[in-house]
N, C-alpha and C positions, 0 to 999 in steps of 0.2 A: 236677657239671654246673653251668654258669654260666647264670643266668636273666637275660634281658634283656627290656626292653619291646619292643612292636611297632615303635615308632619307632627304638629303638636297634638292633634287628635289621635294620631297613631300611637304616640307615646303615652297619652292618657289612657287609651283603650288597652294597650298592652299592659300597663300597670294594673288596671282594674282586673284584667283577666288573669294575669300571672300572680299578682300579690293577693292571695286569698287565704282564708283559714276555714276551719270547719263550720263557722257560723255564716260564711259568705259563699253563695252559690258560685261554682266555677264558671257557669255560663250566664253572662249578662246579655240578654237577647237584644236590648236596645243598642248596646255598644257594638254587638256583632253586626246589626243591621247598618249602623253608621259606617263601620269598617267596609262592609260590602259596597255601600254607596260610594265611598271614597275611592275604592279600587276601580269601580265601574267608571267613575268620572275620569280617573287617570287614563284608563284604557281608551275612553272616548277621545280625550285630548291627544293621545298618541296617534289614534286613527285619523283624526282631523289633520294633525301635523303631517302625517305620512301622505295623506291625500293631497295636501297643498304642495308638498315637495314633488310628488309625481305629476301634478298638474303643471307645475312650473317647468319641469323637465320636458314634458310633452310639448309645451308651448315653445321652448327653445329649439326642440328638434324640428318642429313644424316651420319655424322661422328659418333655420339653417337649410332645410330642404327647399323651401321656396327661394331663398337667396341663391343657393348654388345652381338650382335648375334655371332660374330666370337669368342669372348672369351668364351661364353657359349658352342659353338660347340667343341672348343678345350678342355675345361675342362671336358666336358661330354664324351670325347673319340670318337667323331664322325669322327675323322681323325686318321689314323695310325701314330704311332711315326715315325718321319723321312719322312712323306709324303710331297711331294712338293705340294704347293697350287697354283691353277690356278686363277689368278686375274679376268679373264673374267667370269669364271663359278661362282665364289663367288659373284661378283658384280651383276650378273643376279639373283642368288638365294636370295640374301639379298634385292635386289631392290634399289641399289644405283649405282652411277657412280663410275668409277675407282679411281677418286681423293680422295674422303672420305675413300674408302676402303684402299688405300695405306697409308693414315694417320693412320687408325686403325691398319693396319699391323705393321707400325712403332712403335706404342704404345705397341703392344703385344710383339714385339721384345725387347723393353725396359723392359717389365715385365718378360721376360724370358720364355714365352710360345712358341714363334716362334724364328727362327734363320735364318740369311742370309746364302745363299749358295755361296761357292767360285765361282761357275760357273754362278751365277746370280739366282734371284728368292728367294723364301722364303719357308721354310719347318717347320713342327711341330718339336719342339725341342725333341731330344732324352734324356731321363732322366734315371738315375741309382739311386740305393739306396745311393751311396756315394754322388751324386749330391745333393739330398734332405738333407742328413745329414749335408753336408757342409753349405748349405744355412740356415738351422736351427741354426747351431753353429754360423754362421756369424750374424744372427739376434740377438741371445743372447749376443754376444760380443758388438754389436752396442747399443743395448738397455741398457746393463750394463754401457757402457760409457756415454750414455745419462743421466741415473739416477745419475751417479757419478757427472756429471757436474751440475745437478739440485741440488744435496745435497751440493755441494761446493758453489754454488751461493746463495742458500737459496730460499725458496718459501714461498709466503705469505699464511696466514692461510686460506683465502677464497678459493684459488685454491686447497689446500689440502683437504678442507672440501668437495669440489666438487667430488674429487676422493672417499672420504669416503662415501659420499651419494650414489654413484653408488654401492659400496660394500655392503652397507646396503640393497639395493634392491636385490643384488645377494644372500645375507644371507636369505632373505625371500623366494626366489625361491628355494634355496637348502633345505629348511625345508619341502617342499612338498613331498608327497609319490611318489613311482615310477609310480603309475597310473595317478597321477595328475600333475606330473612335467612338467612345461612349458619349453620345451627344446629350442624352438625358442626364447622365452623371455630371457632365459639365454644367448643364443648366442649373442643377440643384446646387452645385458648388458655387457657381456665380451668384446665385440668390443668397446663399449663406454668407458669402463674403460681403456683399453690399449691406446685408443686415448687421453683420458684425462691425463693419466700418461706420455705419450710422450710429451704432450704440456707443461709439467713442465720443459723440457730441454731448457736452454737459447740459445742453438746453433741451428739455423735453418738448417745449413749444416748437422748436425748429425740427426736431425729430418727427413729431406728429405731422407737421406740414409736409415734410419730404415724403412720408408714408402716404399721406392723402393724395398728393400729386402723382406719385408713382402708381397708384391704383387707377388713374385715368387711362382711357383707351390709348394704347401704343406709347405710353409715356414712361413705363417702367424700364429699369436697366436690363431686363431679360425679355422685353416685348418682342424683339425681332429674331430671337434665337431659333424659333421654329422654322423660319425660312432659310436660315444660314446653313442648315444641315446638308442641303443639296447644292450649295454654291461654293466651289473650291476657293474662289477669290474672296468671298466673305469669311470662309473658314480661316484664311490667313489673317484676317483682321482680328481674330481672337488672340493672336500673338501680340498684336499692338495693344489690345485691351489689357492683356496680362501685364505687359510692361508698364502701362499706366497704373494698374492696380498696385504694383510694387512701389512705384514712385510716390503714390499717394500715402502709403503706409510709412515710407521713409521720410517724407516731408513732415508728417505729423510727429513721428518719433524725434526728428531734429528740431521740432517746434518752429518750423518755417511756415508760418501761417499764410502769407501771401502766395507762396508756391503751392501749398496744399489746396488753396481755393482755386487757383488757376488750373491745376491739374484736374480737379473734379469737374470743372466747367468744360474743359477740353474733352474729358472722357465722355460726358453726356452727348457731345457733338457726334460721336460715333453712331449713336442712334439716329441722329438727323441724316447722316450719310446713308444709313440703311433704309430709312424712309424713302429717300430720293431714288435709291436703287430699285426698290420694290414697286415704286410708282412708274418706273421706266422699264428697263430691260429685264428686270426680274419679276415682272407682274405675273408671269405664269406660275411662280412659286408662292405668290402672296396669300393664296388660300390656306397655306399652312400656318399663317400667323393669326393668332386669336385676336379678333377685333378688327382686322383689316377689311373685312367685308363691309363694315359700316362706312369706312372711308371710300371704298371702291364704289359703293352704291351712291354716296353723296356726290362723287366726282363725275358720274355719268350724266 
C-alpha cells in the first residue's frame, strides 16, 4: 500500500476527478470517500487545536484572577500576619480551581508576600521594620549597580530623551496647587520613569533582580506614594525626588558611573525616610499604603 500525504492525496484525487474522458466515469466514489475523510480529519484537527488554545487562555485567566485577588487581599491586610492560608477556602472564594491558585501562591511567595511553612502549607509573611528597611536598601544597591553599568556602557540619546520626556511631564504635574495636584497621574509617571531608567541597564540579570526586589512589600519606588497625598511635608519631598531623577539621567548621559550609582542609592533612601515617618507621626495615614497593614500587624 502506498502512503501519501493529505496534500498529495488531494492532488491525486483532483487529477482523477478532473482528468477524465468518455471512457472514464466522472465520479470515482472511492476517491470521493477518501477526500471526505481527509476534510473531516482536517476539521477535527482544527477543532482540537482551537479547544487547546481556548483551554490555555482559560487557564491563564484563572491564574491572573487568582493572583490579582490574592495579592490585593494580602496587601490590604485581610489576612493576619503569619496566618496560614487554606487552599480549599481560597479557591472557593476566588472562584478558581486549586491548580491556578497554587500557581498564584507560588508567585506571591516569590514576591515576598507569602512564605512556605516548614510543616507544609503557606502563610502570610511576617514583616518587621528591619525587613522593610533591608529590602529598600537592597533595591537601592541593585538600582545603583544597574545605573553604574548603564553609564559605563553608554546609552544612546534617544533612550535618554525618553527618560527626560517623562520627567518633563512630572515637572508639569508638580507645578499644580495642592488642591489640583493629580496624585494618581504623578504615581503613574513616577512608575514609568523608574521603568524607563531600569531599561537603560545593559544587564538583563540586574534588571530582573531590581524588578523582583521592587515587588516585595513596601520596597518599590512608588510604595509610599499613597500616604503622601495627604501629607504636605511629604508632598514637598517629591520635589527632592524629582531633582534626584534629573541628576541620575544626567550622570548616565555623562557616563559618570560612580555618581550615577551613588545617586540611585541616595534616591532609594527617600523610601526609608517615608517608612520611618509612617511608623511614627504619620501612622494615621498608613492605611492608605498598600501592604503597610502587614507591617503594622507584625509590629503590634
